[in-house]
One Martini backbone bead per residue (centre of mass of N, CA, C, O) as a GRO file, in nm:
protein
  126
    1MET     BB    1   1.080  10.641  16.275
    2LYS     BB    2   1.335  10.397  16.214
    3LYS     BB    3   1.472  10.073  16.317
    4ILE     BB    4   1.728   9.860  16.245
    5ILE     BB    5   1.752   9.501  16.271
    6THR     BB    6   2.062   9.306  16.318
    7SER     BB    7   2.172   8.963  16.296
    8LYS     BB    8   2.443   8.738  16.282
    9ASN     BB    9   2.247   8.488  16.408
   10ALA     BB   10   2.101   8.533  16.133
   11PRO     BB   11   1.981   8.535  15.842
   12SER     BB   12   2.013   8.680  15.562
   13PRO     BB   13   1.865   8.839  15.339
   14ILE     BB   14   1.711   8.752  15.002
   15GLY     BB   15   1.630   9.063  14.991
   16PRO     BB   16   1.453   9.378  15.007
   17TYR     BB   17   1.518   9.343  15.339
   18ASN     BB   18   1.475   9.310  15.686
   19GLN     BB   19   1.471   9.143  15.974
   20ALA     BB   20   1.407   9.427  16.131
   21VAL     BB   21   1.159   9.670  16.265
   22ILE     BB   22   1.136   9.975  16.437
   23ALA     BB   23   0.797  10.110  16.493
   24ASN     BB   24   0.572  10.260  16.682
   25GLY     BB   25   0.644  10.043  16.929
   26PHE     BB   26   0.739   9.818  16.718
   27MET     BB   27   0.842   9.485  16.618
   28TYR     BB   28   0.926   9.373  16.292
   29ILE     BB   29   0.948   9.039  16.180
   30SER     BB   30   1.064   8.866  15.952
   31GLY     BB   31   1.052   8.594  15.790
   32GLN     BB   32   1.157   8.277  15.904
   33VAL     BB   33   1.386   8.025  15.840
   34GLY     BB   34   1.570   7.705  15.833
   35MET     BB   35   1.852   7.867  15.852
   36ASN     BB   36   2.181   7.842  15.880
   37PRO     BB   37   2.390   8.113  15.936
   38LYS     BB   38   2.675   7.969  15.905
   39THR     BB   39   2.609   7.781  15.632
   40GLY     BB   40   2.327   7.836  15.458
   41LYS     BB   41   2.154   7.595  15.542
   42ILE     BB   42   1.883   7.395  15.521
   43ILE     BB   43   1.669   7.256  15.753
   44LYS     BB   44   1.533   6.907  15.655
   45ASP     BB   45   1.514   6.650  15.836
   46SER     BB   46   1.271   6.799  15.990
   47ILE     BB   47   1.014   6.986  16.100
   48SER     BB   48   1.130   7.020  16.383
   49ASP     BB   49   1.417   7.118  16.305
   50GLU     BB   50   1.324   7.354  16.132
   51THR     BB   51   1.166   7.502  16.356
   52GLU     BB   52   1.400   7.535  16.552
   53GLN     BB   53   1.563   7.723  16.366
   54VAL     BB   54   1.356   7.945  16.343
   55MET     BB   55   1.351   8.010  16.651
   56LYS     BB   56   1.650   8.085  16.670
   57ASN     BB   57   1.638   8.320  16.473
   58LEU     BB   58   1.430   8.485  16.628
   59SER     BB   59   1.590   8.505  16.891
   60SER     BB   60   1.830   8.665  16.775
   61ILE     BB   61   1.664   8.914  16.702
   62LEU     BB   62   1.548   8.977  16.977
   63ASN     BB   63   1.826   8.999  17.123
   64GLU     BB   64   1.928   9.247  16.960
   65ALA     BB   65   1.680   9.413  17.118
   66SER     BB   66   1.663   9.311  17.419
   67ILE     BB   67   1.463   9.062  17.383
   68SER     BB   68   1.181   8.833  17.392
   69PHE     BB   69   0.915   8.619  17.367
   70GLU     BB   70   0.752   8.791  17.581
   71ASN     BB   71   0.720   9.039  17.356
   72VAL     BB   72   0.527   8.882  17.191
   73VAL     BB   73   0.201   8.953  17.015
   74LYS     BB   74   0.265   8.830  16.716
   75SER     BB   75   0.200   8.556  16.484
   76THR     BB   76   0.312   8.381  16.180
   77ILE     BB   77   0.231   8.075  16.014
   78PHE     BB   78   0.389   7.901  15.748
   79LEU     BB   79   0.270   7.625  15.551
   80SER     BB   80   0.301   7.360  15.317
   81ASP     BB   81   0.172   7.158  15.553
   82MET     BB   82  -0.089   7.104  15.774
   83ASN     BB   83   0.017   6.823  15.887
   84ASP     BB   84   0.249   6.989  16.064
   85PHE     BB   85   0.111   7.144  16.298
   86SER     BB   86   0.176   6.973  16.559
   87LEU     BB   87   0.489   6.980  16.533
   88VAL     BB   88   0.521   7.284  16.534
   89ASN     BB   89   0.374   7.339  16.803
   90LYS     BB   90   0.569   7.188  16.986
   91VAL     BB   91   0.808   7.378  16.938
   92TYR     BB   92   0.681   7.658  16.971
   93GLY     BB   93   0.568   7.609  17.269
   94LYS     BB   94   0.854   7.616  17.417
   95TYR     BB   95   0.868   7.956  17.391
   96PHE     BB   96   0.590   7.957  17.561
   97ASP     BB   97   0.363   8.066  17.768
   98GLU     BB   98   0.037   8.007  17.787
   99ASP     BB   99  -0.049   8.291  17.926
  100THR     BB  100   0.166   8.466  17.707
  101ALA     BB  101   0.085   8.410  17.440
  102PRO     BB  102   0.039   8.496  17.134
  103ALA     BB  103  -0.099   8.587  16.875
  104ARG     BB  104  -0.236   8.369  16.601
  105GLU     BB  105  -0.154   8.226  16.278
  106THR     BB  106  -0.224   7.951  16.044
  107VAL     BB  107  -0.095   7.879  15.714
  108GLN     BB  108  -0.144   7.751  15.400
  109VAL     BB  109   0.087   7.714  15.134
  110SER     BB  110   0.218   7.642  14.821
  111LYS     BB  111   0.485   7.828  14.877
  112LEU     BB  112   0.828   7.870  14.974
  113PRO     BB  113   1.115   7.985  15.027
  114LEU     BB  114   1.363   7.759  14.936
  115GLY     BB  115   1.163   7.508  14.999
  116VAL     BB  116   1.027   7.535  15.255
  117ASN     BB  117   0.793   7.442  15.532
  118VAL     BB  118   0.866   7.701  15.721
  119GLU     BB  119   0.732   8.024  15.838
  120ILE     BB  120   0.813   8.305  16.066
  121SER     BB  121   0.643   8.578  16.207
  122MET     BB  122   0.675   8.897  16.402
  123ILE     BB  123   0.545   9.082  16.687
  124ALA     BB  124   0.690   9.333  16.905
  125LEU     BB  125   0.792   9.465  17.220
  126PRO     BB  126   1.073   9.670  17.297
   0.00000   0.00000   0.00000
């Protein structure tokens, strides 16, 4: 049995998938991009601003399931340019305590949806 999680405060999916699914004791959050859910516009003023919007979108989805970043056990960061690694880390790190941060990998990819520079997915314990 699975439960679909949808937040009106995060962007709607742009394909045949859901924002998040709870199954077998885990919450799987689809990759989020720096889209403002109210305007539908991608935040691309800076990689820091774009990452901040991604984290806000992830927070909205976590909140919909009545959990927070403390419940995240795994995340994956996709970057279009690994040179942005330290700037993304700076924003991402504000959302986690060092002692309880999740496992994570960061990979550079050749292209991301909608021409964004960063996308982050997560797995959490609901």
